[in-house]
C-alpha positions as protocol buffer text, in pm:
chain_id: "A"
residue {
  index: 1
  type: MET
  ca { x: 6656 y: -1838 z: 10068 }
}
residue {
  index: 2
  type: LEU
  ca { x: 6510 y: -2147 z: 9938 }
}
residue {
  index: 3
  type: ASP
  ca { x: 6510 y: -2025 z: 9578 }
}
residue {
  index: 4
  type: GLY
  ca { x: 6849 y: -1935 z: 9622 }
}
residue {
  index: 5
  type: LEU
  ca { x: 6927 y: -2236 z: 9727 }
}
residue {
  index: 6
  type: ARG
  ca { x: 6757 y: -2431 z: 9446 }
}
residue {
  index: 7
  type: PHE
  ca { x: 6944 y: -2208 z: 9219 }
}
residue {
  index: 8
  type: ALA
  ca { x: 7278 y: -2260 z: 9363 }
}
residue {
  index: 9
  type: PHE
  ca { x: 7263 y: -2639 z: 9363 }
}
residue {
  index: 10
  type: GLY
  ca { x: 7093 y: -2621 z: 9026 }
}
residue {
  index: 11
  type: THR
  ca { x: 7348 y: -2430 z: 8826 }
}
residue {
  index: 12
  type: LEU
  ca { x: 7637 y: -2522 z: 9057 }
}
residue {
  index: 13
  type: SER
  ca { x: 7616 y: -2911 z: 9057 }
}
residue {
  index: 14
  type: VAL
  ca { x: 7473 y: -3213 z: 8874 }
}
residue {
  index: 15
  type: LEU
  ca { x: 7187 y: -3255 z: 9144 }
}
residue {
  index: 16
  type: ARG
  ca { x: 6873 y: -3229 z: 8984 }
}
residue {
  index: 17
  type: VAL
  ca { x: 6710 y: -2932 z: 9150 }
}
residue {
  index: 18
  type: HIS
  ca { x: 6368 y: -2746 z: 8988 }
}
residue {
  index: 19
  type: VAL
  ca { x: 6457 y: -2407 z: 8985 }
}
residue {
  index: 20
  type: GLU
  ca { x: 6161 y: -2174 z: 9006 }
}
residue {
  index: 21
  type: ARG
  ca { x: 6292 y: -1841 z: 9009 }
}
residue {
  index: 22
  type: TRP
  ca { x: 6566 y: -1693 z: 8749 }
}
residue {
  index: 23
  type: ASP
  ca { x: 6603 y: -1358 z: 8845 }
}
residue {
  index: 24
  type: ARG
  ca { x: 6897 y: -1130 z: 8968 }
}
residue {
  index: 25
  type: PRO
  ca { x: 6791 y: -1108 z: 9350 }
}
residue {
  index: 26
  type: THR
  ca { x: 6771 y: -1479 z: 9342 }
}
residue {
  index: 27
  type: ALA
  ca { x: 7103 y: -1532 z: 9166 }
}
residue {
  index: 28
  type: GLY
  ca { x: 7251 y: -1298 z: 9448 }
}
residue {
  index: 29
  type: ARG
  ca { x: 7116 y: -1529 z: 9701 }
}
residue {
  index: 30
  type: ALA
  ca { x: 7236 y: -1850 z: 9526 }
}
residue {
  index: 31
  type: MET
  ca { x: 7601 y: -1685 z: 9535 }
}
residue {
  index: 32
  type: LEU
  ca { x: 7574 y: -1640 z: 9896 }
}
residue {
  index: 33
  type: ALA
  ca { x: 7477 y: -1991 z: 9913 }
}
residue {
  index: 34
  type: ALA
  ca { x: 7765 y: -2128 z: 9699 }
}
residue {
  index: 35
  type: PRO
  ca { x: 7975 y: -2217 z: 9990 }
}
residue {
  index: 36
  type: LEU
  ca { x: 7730 y: -2463 z: 10136 }
}
residue {
  index: 37
  type: VAL
  ca { x: 7708 y: -2615 z: 9772 }
}
residue {
  index: 38
  type: GLY
  ca { x: 8085 y: -2657 z: 9827 }
}
residue {
  index: 39
  type: LEU
  ca { x: 8025 y: -2824 z: 10158 }
}
residue {
  index: 40
  type: VAL
  ca { x: 7782 y: -3054 z: 10011 }
}
residue {
  index: 41
  type: LEU
  ca { x: 7992 y: -3153 z: 9701 }
}
residue {
  index: 42
  type: GLY
  ca { x: 8336 y: -3149 z: 9902 }
}
residue {
  index: 43
  type: GLY
  ca { x: 8189 y: -3370 z: 10163 }
}
residue {
  index: 44
  type: ALA
  ca { x: 8081 y: -3629 z: 9893 }
}
residue {
  index: 45
  type: ALA
  ca { x: 8453 y: -3602 z: 9748 }
}
residue {
  index: 46
  type: ALA
  ca { x: 8614 y: -3609 z: 10048 }
}
residue {
  index: 47
  type: GLY
  ca { x: 8440 y: -3943 z: 10149 }
}
residue {
  index: 48
  type: ALA
  ca { x: 8537 y: -4084 z: 9840 }
}
residue {
  index: 49
  type: GLY
  ca { x: 8888 y: -3982 z: 9842 }
}
residue {
  index: 50
  type: ALA
  ca { x: 8926 y: -4138 z: 10197 }
}
residue {
  index: 51
  type: LEU
  ca { x: 8730 y: -4455 z: 10103 }
}
residue {
  index: 52
  type: VAL
  ca { x: 9006 y: -4506 z: 9824 }
}
residue {
  index: 53
  type: ALA
  ca { x: 9295 y: -4383 z: 9997 }
}
residue {
  index: 54
  type: LEU
  ca { x: 9244 y: -4633 z: 10277 }
}
residue {
  index: 55
  type: ARG
  ca { x: 9274 y: -4912 z: 10026 }
}
residue {
  index: 56
  type: GLY
  ca { x: 9449 y: -4795 z: 9718 }
}
residue {
  index: 57
  type: GLY
  ca { x: 9680 y: -4553 z: 9873 }
}
residue {
  index: 58
  type: ALA
  ca { x: 9723 y: -4191 z: 9900 }
}
residue {
  index: 59
  type: LEU
  ca { x: 9782 y: -4108 z: 9547 }
}
residue {
  index: 60
  type: LEU
  ca { x: 9478 y: -4271 z: 9427 }
}
residue {
  index: 61
  type: GLY
  ca { x: 9262 y: -4128 z: 9682 }
}
residue {
  index: 62
  type: ALA
  ca { x: 9376 y: -3766 z: 9556 }
}
residue {
  index: 63
  type: VAL
  ca { x: 9277 y: -3858 z: 9194 }
}
residue {
  index: 64
  type: ALA
  ca { x: 8953 y: -3986 z: 9333 }
}
residue {
  index: 65
  type: ALA
  ca { x: 8849 y: -3679 z: 9518 }
}
residue {
  index: 66
  type: VAL
  ca { x: 8940 y: -3459 z: 9203 }
}
residue {
  index: 67
  type: ALA
  ca { x: 8741 y: -3672 z: 8989 }
}
residue {
  index: 68
  type: VAL
  ca { x: 8458 y: -3655 z: 9205 }
}
residue {
  index: 69
  type: LEU
  ca { x: 8447 y: -3300 z: 9248 }
}
residue {
  index: 70
  type: ALA
  ca { x: 8488 y: -3272 z: 8873 }
}
residue {
  index: 71
  type: GLY
  ca { x: 8212 y: -3496 z: 8808 }
}
residue {
  index: 72
  type: LEU
  ca { x: 7984 y: -3343 z: 9047 }
}
residue {
  index: 73
  type: THR
  ca { x: 8012 y: -3011 z: 8863 }
}
residue {
  index: 74
  type: ARG
  ca { x: 8027 y: -3149 z: 8512 }
}
residue {
  index: 75
  type: GLY
  ca { x: 8368 y: -3045 z: 8496 }
}
residue {
  index: 76
  type: LEU
  ca { x: 8194 y: -2673 z: 8473 }
}
residue {
  index: 77
  type: HIS
  ca { x: 8452 y: -2485 z: 8673 }
}
residue {
  index: 78
  type: LEU
  ca { x: 8758 y: -2677 z: 8474 }
}
residue {
  index: 79
  type: ASP
  ca { x: 8607 y: -2587 z: 8175 }
}
residue {
  index: 80
  type: GLY
  ca { x: 8616 y: -2201 z: 8254 }
}
residue {
  index: 81
  type: LEU
  ca { x: 8958 y: -2229 z: 8389 }
}
residue {
  index: 82
  type: ALA
  ca { x: 9055 y: -2333 z: 8035 }
}
residue {
  index: 83
  type: ASP
  ca { x: 8865 y: -2096 z: 7861 }
}
residue {
  index: 84
  type: VAL
  ca { x: 9023 y: -1822 z: 8074 }
}
residue {
  index: 85
  type: ALA
  ca { x: 9359 y: -1919 z: 8025 }
}
residue {
  index: 86
  type: ASP
  ca { x: 9310 y: -1914 z: 7632 }
}
residue {
  index: 87
  type: GLY
  ca { x: 9136 y: -1579 z: 7642 }
}
residue {
  index: 88
  type: LEU
  ca { x: 9418 y: -1430 z: 7851 }
}
residue {
  index: 89
  type: GLY
  ca { x: 9654 y: -1620 z: 7675 }
}
residue {
  index: 90
  type: SER
  ca { x: 9553 y: -1487 z: 7327 }
}
residue {
  index: 91
  type: GLY
  ca { x: 9699 y: -1114 z: 7409 }
}
residue {
  index: 92
  type: ARG
  ca { x: 9367 y: -1009 z: 7196 }
}
residue {
  index: 93
  type: PRO
  ca { x: 9124 y: -728 z: 7244 }
}
residue {
  index: 94
  type: ALA
  ca { x: 8864 y: -782 z: 7502 }
}
residue {
  index: 95
  type: GLU
  ca { x: 8600 y: -860 z: 7241 }
}
residue {
  index: 96
  type: ASP
  ca { x: 8800 y: -1111 z: 7063 }
}
residue {
  index: 97
  type: ALA
  ca { x: 8927 y: -1275 z: 7367 }
}
residue {
  index: 98
  type: LEU
  ca { x: 8556 y: -1332 z: 7484 }
}
residue {
  index: 99
  type: ARG
  ca { x: 8499 y: -1494 z: 7144 }
}
residue {
  index: 100
  type: ILE
  ca { x: 8789 y: -1729 z: 7178 }
}
residue {
  index: 101
  type: MET
  ca { x: 8651 y: -1795 z: 7539 }
}
residue {
  index: 102
  type: LYS
  ca { x: 8301 y: -1897 z: 7386 }
}
residue {
  index: 103
  type: GLN
  ca { x: 8468 y: -2144 z: 7121 }
}
residue {
  index: 104
  type: SER
  ca { x: 8418 y: -2502 z: 7196 }
}
residue {
  index: 105
  type: ASP
  ca { x: 8751 y: -2597 z: 7140 }
}
residue {
  index: 106
  type: ILE
  ca { x: 9049 y: -2569 z: 7392 }
}
residue {
  index: 107
  type: GLY
  ca { x: 9375 y: -2412 z: 7300 }
}
residue {
  index: 108
  type: PRO
  ca { x: 9748 y: -2454 z: 7428 }
}
residue {
  index: 109
  type: PHE
  ca { x: 9732 y: -2216 z: 7724 }
}
residue {
  index: 110
  type: GLY
  ca { x: 9411 y: -2402 z: 7824 }
}
residue {
  index: 111
  type: VAL
  ca { x: 9565 y: -2724 z: 7794 }
}
residue {
  index: 112
  type: LEU
  ca { x: 9884 y: -2639 z: 7967 }
}
residue {
  index: 113
  type: THR
  ca { x: 9693 y: -2449 z: 8275 }
}
residue {
  index: 114
  type: LEU
  ca { x: 9445 y: -2762 z: 8332 }
}
residue {
  index: 115
  type: LEU
  ca { x: 9745 y: -2987 z: 8339 }
}
residue {
  index: 116
  type: LEU
  ca { x: 9933 y: -2788 z: 8590 }
}
residue {
  index: 117
  type: VAL
  ca { x: 9618 y: -2716 z: 8793 }
}
residue {
  index: 118
  type: LEU
  ca { x: 9518 y: -3057 z: 8813 }
}
residue {
  index: 119
  type: LEU
  ca { x: 9870 y: -3170 z: 8913 }
}
residue {
  index: 120
  type: ALA
  ca { x: 9910 y: -2913 z: 9178 }
}
residue {
  index: 121
  type: GLN
  ca { x: 9575 y: -3038 z: 9322 }
}
residue {
  index: 122
  type: ILE
  ca { x: 9647 y: -3418 z: 9318 }
}
residue {
  index: 123
  type: ALA
  ca { x: 10020 y: -3359 z: 9440 }
}
residue {
  index: 124
  type: ALA
  ca { x: 9875 y: -3142 z: 9772 }
}
residue {
  index: 125
  type: LEU
  ca { x: 9589 y: -3391 z: 9860 }
}
residue {
  index: 126
  type: SER
  ca { x: 9827 y: -3680 z: 9821 }
}
residue {
  index: 127
  type: GLU
  ca { x: 10056 y: -3532 z: 10081 }
}
residue {
  index: 128
  type: ALA
  ca { x: 9732 y: -3469 z: 10260 }
}
residue {
  index: 129
  type: PHE
  ca { x: 9577 y: -3821 z: 10253 }
}
residue {
  index: 130
  type: SER
  ca { x: 9926 y: -3962 z: 10329 }
}
residue {
  index: 131
  type: ALA
  ca { x: 9922 y: -3813 z: 10665 }
}
residue {
  index: 132
  type: SER
  ca { x: 9556 y: -3963 z: 10709 }
}
residue {
  index: 133
  type: ALA
  ca { x: 9241 y: -4028 z: 10550 }
}
residue {
  index: 134
  type: GLY
  ca { x: 9071 y: -3781 z: 10779 }
}
residue {
  index: 135
  type: ARG
  ca { x: 9332 y: -3493 z: 10701 }
}
residue {
  index: 136
  type: GLY
  ca { x: 9292 y: -3587 z: 10340 }
}
residue {
  index: 137
  type: ALA
  ca { x: 8938 y: -3567 z: 10357 }
}
residue {
  index: 138
  type: LEU
  ca { x: 8979 y: -3227 z: 10552 }
}
residue {
  index: 139
  type: ALA
  ca { x: 9198 y: -3096 z: 10274 }
}
residue {
  index: 140
  type: VAL
  ca { x: 8928 y: -3179 z: 9995 }
}
residue {
  index: 141
  type: LEU
  ca { x: 8660 y: -3021 z: 10191 }
}
residue {
  index: 142
  type: THR
  ca { x: 8857 y: -2660 z: 10272 }
}
residue {
  index: 143
  type: ALA
  ca { x: 8938 y: -2680 z: 9889 }
}
residue {
  index: 144
  type: ALA
  ca { x: 8574 y: -2721 z: 9759 }
}
residue {
  index: 145
  type: VAL
  ca { x: 8442 y: -2459 z: 10012 }
}
residue {
  index: 146
  type: THR
  ca { x: 8695 y: -2202 z: 9930 }
}
residue {
  index: 147
  type: ALA
  ca { x: 8630 y: -2229 z: 9565 }
}
residue {
  index: 148
  type: ARG
  ca { x: 8238 y: -2183 z: 9636 }
}
residue {
  index: 149
  type: CYS
  ca { x: 8331 y: -1860 z: 9843 }
}
residue {
  index: 150
  type: ALA
  ca { x: 8557 y: -1733 z: 9546 }
}
residue {
  index: 151
  type: LEU
  ca { x: 8236 y: -1736 z: 9354 }
}
residue {
  index: 152
  type: THR
  ca { x: 8060 y: -1526 z: 9612 }
}
residue {
  index: 153
  type: TRP
  ca { x: 8340 y: -1265 z: 9600 }
}
residue {
  index: 154
  type: GLY
  ca { x: 8346 y: -1273 z: 9224 }
}
residue {
  index: 155
  type: CYS
  ca { x: 7979 y: -1160 z: 9215 }
}
residue {
  index: 156
  type: LEU
  ca { x: 8028 y: -846 z: 9437 }
}
residue {
  index: 157
  type: ARG
  ca { x: 7813 y: -554 z: 9333 }
}
residue {
  index: 158
  type: PRO
  ca { x: 8089 y: -344 z: 9208 }
}
residue {
  index: 159
  type: VAL
  ca { x: 8186 y: -616 z: 8939 }
}
residue {
  index: 160
  type: PRO
  ca { x: 8035 y: -569 z: 8628 }
}
residue {
  index: 161
  type: ALA
  ca { x: 7950 y: -792 z: 8345 }
}
residue {
  index: 162
  type: ALA
  ca { x: 8168 y: -853 z: 8080 }
}
residue {
  index: 163
  type: ARG
  ca { x: 7889 y: -918 z: 7830 }
}
residue {
  index: 164
  type: PRO
  ca { x: 7511 y: -951 z: 7819 }
}
residue {
  index: 165
  type: GLY
  ca { x: 7329 y: -1283 z: 7852 }
}
residue {
  index: 166
  type: GLY
  ca { x: 7456 y: -1588 z: 8021 }
}
residue {
  index: 167
  type: LEU
  ca { x: 7506 y: -1708 z: 8366 }
}
residue {
  index: 168
  type: GLY
  ca { x: 7784 y: -1421 z: 8410 }
}
residue {
  index: 169
  type: ALA
  ca { x: 7549 y: -1152 z: 8347 }
}
residue {
  index: 170
  type: MET
  ca { x: 7276 y: -1301 z: 8574 }
}
residue {
  index: 171
  type: VAL
  ca { x: 7490 y: -1321 z: 8867 }
}
residue {
  index: 172
  type: ALA
  ca { x: 7753 y: -1030 z: 8839 }
}
residue {
  index: 173
  type: GLY
  ca { x: 7707 y: -762 z: 9099 }
}
residue {
  index: 174
  type: THR
  ca { x: 7446 y: -923 z: 9308 }
}
residue {
  index: 175
  type: VAL
  ca { x: 7631 y: -993 z: 9628 }
}
residue {
  index: 176
  type: PRO
  ca { x: 7678 y: -722 z: 9878 }
}
residue {
  index: 177
  type: VAL
  ca { x: 8035 y: -701 z: 10056 }
}
residue {
  index: 178
  type: GLY
  ca { x: 7859 y: -740 z: 10397 }
}
residue {
  index: 179
  type: GLY
  ca { x: 7678 y: -1078 z: 10275 }
}
residue {
  index: 180
  type: ALA
  ca { x: 8020 y: -1200 z: 10128 }
}
residue {
  index: 181
  type: LEU
  ca { x: 8203 y: -1120 z: 10445 }
}
residue {
  index: 182
  type: ALA
  ca { x: 7937 y: -1291 z: 10632 }
}
residue {
  index: 183
  type: VAL
  ca { x: 7967 y: -1620 z: 10438 }
}
residue {
  index: 184
  type: THR
  ca { x: 8343 y: -1616 z: 10449 }
}
residue {
  index: 185
  type: ALA
  ca { x: 8345 y: -1577 z: 10804 }
}
residue {
  index: 186
  type: GLY
  ca { x: 8089 y: -1869 z: 10873 }
}
residue {
  index: 187
  type: SER
  ca { x: 8279 y: -2077 z: 10640 }
}
residue {
  index: 188
  type: ALA
  ca { x: 8635 y: -2018 z: 10804 }
}
residue {
  index: 189
  type: LEU
  ca { x: 8466 y: -2072 z: 11127 }
}
residue {
  index: 190
  type: ALA
  ca { x: 8322 y: -2403 z: 11006 }
}
residue {
  index: 191
  type: LEU
  ca { x: 8666 y: -2520 z: 10844 }
}
residue {
  index: 192
  type: ALA
  ca { x: 8822 y: -2420 z: 11185 }
}
residue {
  index: 193
  type: LEU
  ca { x: 8614 y: -2626 z: 11388 }
}
residue {
  index: 194
  type: ALA
  ca { x: 8675 y: -2934 z: 11150 }
}
residue {
  index: 195
  type: GLY
  ca { x: 9032 y: -2883 z: 11167 }
}
residue {
  index: 196
  type: ALA
  ca { x: 9032 y: -2856 z: 11523 }
}
residue {
  index: 197
  type: ALA
  ca { x: 8826 y: -3194 z: 11551 }
}
residue {
  index: 198
  type: GLU
  ca { x: 9117 y: -3341 z: 11319 }
}
residue {
  index: 199
  type: GLY
  ca { x: 9381 y: -3236 z: 11541 }
}
residue {
  index: 200
  type: TRP
  ca { x: 9535 y: -2934 z: 11336 }
}
residue {
  index: 201
  type: SER
  ca { x: 9546 y: -2581 z: 11455 }
}
residue {
  index: 202
  type: THR
  ca { x: 9251 y: -2368 z: 11436 }
}
residue {
  index: 203
  type: LEU
  ca { x: 9405 y: -2150 z: 11201 }
}
residue {
  index: 204
  type: ARG
  ca { x: 9535 y: -2365 z: 10960 }
}
residue {
  index: 205
  type: GLN
  ca { x: 9189 y: -2398 z: 10742 }
}
residue {
  index: 206
  type: PRO
  ca { x: 9101 y: -2046 z: 10756 }
}
residue {
  index: 207
  type: VAL
  ca { x: 9459 y: -1924 z: 10634 }
}
residue {
  index: 208
  type: ALA
  ca { x: 9418 y: -2176 z: 10362 }
}
residue {
  index: 209
  type: LEU
  ca { x: 9096 y: -2010 z: 10296 }
}
residue {
  index: 210
  type: ALA
  ca { x: 9236 y: -1680 z: 10314 }
}
residue {
  index: 211
  type: VAL
  ca { x: 9506 y: -1782 z: 10050 }
}
residue {
  index: 212
  type: GLY
  ca { x: 9288 y: -1937 z: 9824 }
}
residue {
  index: 213
  type: LEU
  ca { x: 9042 y: -1602 z: 9807 }
}
residue {
  index: 214
  type: GLY
  ca { x: 9388 y: -1403 z: 9766 }
}
residue {
  index: 215
  type: CYS
  ca { x: 9467 y: -1611 z: 9447 }
}
residue {
  index: 216
  type: ALA
  ca { x: 9109 y: -1568 z: 9308 }
}
residue {
  index: 217
  type: TRP
  ca { x: 9096 y: -1173 z: 9398 }
}
residue {
  index: 218
  type: LEU
  ca { x: 9435 y: -1147 z: 9196 }
}
residue {
  index: 219
  type: LEU
  ca { x: 9273 y: -1320 z: 8881 }
}
residue {
  index: 220
  type: LEU
  ca { x: 8950 y: -1154 z: 8927 }
}
residue {
  index: 221
  type: ARG
  ca { x: 9119 y: -805 z: 8901 }
}
residue {
  index: 222
  type: ARG
  ca { x: 9323 y: -922 z: 8592 }
}
residue {
  index: 223
  type: CYS
  ca { x: 8971 y: -1039 z: 8418 }
}
residue {
  index: 224
  type: VAL
  ca { x: 8805 y: -753 z: 8505 }
}
residue {
  index: 225
  type: ARG
  ca { x: 9073 y: -523 z: 8350 }
}
residue {
  index: 226
  type: ARG
  ca { x: 9125 y: -767 z: 8058 }
}
residue {
  index: 227
  type: PHE
  ca { x: 8774 y: -828 z: 7950 }
}
residue {
  index: 228
  type: ASP
  ca { x: 8564 y: -529 z: 8122 }
}
residue {
  index: 229
  type: GLY
  ca { x: 8387 y: -772 z: 8366 }
}
residue {
  index: 230
  type: ILE
  ca { x: 8310 y: -1131 z: 8456 }
}
residue {
  index: 231
  type: THR
  ca { x: 8127 y: -1426 z: 8265 }
}
residue {
  index: 232
  type: GLY
  ca { x: 8086 y: -1773 z: 8371 }
}
residue {
  index: 233
  type: ASP
  ca { x: 8404 y: -1881 z: 8263 }
}
residue {
  index: 234
  type: VAL
  ca { x: 8573 y: -1640 z: 8491 }
}
residue {
  index: 235
  type: LEU
  ca { x: 8361 y: -1767 z: 8769 }
}
residue {
  index: 236
  type: GLY
  ca { x: 8488 y: -2106 z: 8688 }
}
residue {
  index: 237
  type: ALA
  ca { x: 8833 y: -1998 z: 8682 }
}
residue {
  index: 238
  type: LEU
  ca { x: 8807 y: -1817 z: 8991 }
}
residue {
  index: 239
  type: ALA
  ca { x: 8667 y: -2122 z: 9166 }
}
residue {
  index: 240
  type: GLU
  ca { x: 8944 y: -2371 z: 9061 }
}
residue {
  index: 241
  type: THR
  ca { x: 9239 y: -2085 z: 9137 }
}
residue {
  index: 242
  type: ALA
  ca { x: 9102 y: -2055 z: 9472 }
}
residue {
  index: 243
  type: ALA
  ca { x: 9094 y: -2441 z: 9539 }
}
residue {
  index: 244
  type: THR
  ca { x: 9424 y: -2463 z: 9431 }
}
residue {
  index: 245
  type: GLY
  ca { x: 9565 y: -2191 z: 9626 }
}
residue {
  index: 246
  type: ALA
  ca { x: 9416 y: -2347 z: 9957 }
}
residue {
  index: 247
  type: LEU
  ca { x: 9546 y: -2689 z: 9867 }
}
residue {
  index: 248
  type: LEU
  ca { x: 9892 y: -2559 z: 9811 }
}
residue {
  index: 249
  type: ALA
  ca { x: 9864 y: -2320 z: 10139 }
}
residue {
  index: 250
  type: LEU
  ca { x: 9791 y: -2662 z: 10324 }
}
residue {
  index: 251
  type: ALA
  ca { x: 10062 y: -2866 z: 10172 }
}
residue {
  index: 252
  type: LEU
  ca { x: 10331 y: -2586 z: 10215 }
}
residue {
  index: 253
  type: ASP
  ca { x: 10224 y: -2514 z: 10583 }
}
């Protein structure tokens, strides 16, 4: 598991971690450990957002939390979301769509999707921080953990890679269903306990987690049909979709 943790933190964060093993078994363990990465990064972003919210207001706190999360991942998931939006929006065959996704520029579908997703995340977090700094922080943590749970589900063994090479091919099909269920259950329990400590219903965070994962699952099915599998960009898009779905569920509850 130590190699899996190194792999997870080394690929999913800016933290300088020496990755000693780069193989599919280790990749599978890394994807099972992905929610732990979300807990660490989400904790940092939640703390930053809460501090800013206390001094500068709920909206600035929300912006700070989103910015810190983006910085701690080098914007990796946001970049994947934009690329997938351009690929899906192109209407091209799978091979051409994948080529569009690999290009370094960003198209109109990507820009529009990024804008709407970031606005939705900031708006939802602003409402949570308006209630209290603690509830805003918990919303950030819920979104971060949900996003990384989506990575775990995106790498289930039946899910193929869209192309050889790259992170997507390394992690695709490496996670057993039982492992994904166990990790998700553990994440739901941890979030439920955190919510109870903040005075919320114990079901609020697990329901948000389920909603976020449901949104990511719909996108995963679409991408597998459209691209014949997953790529690293698809995984990034799943993470941002899950996070946004969870935040909207919390805001609309």
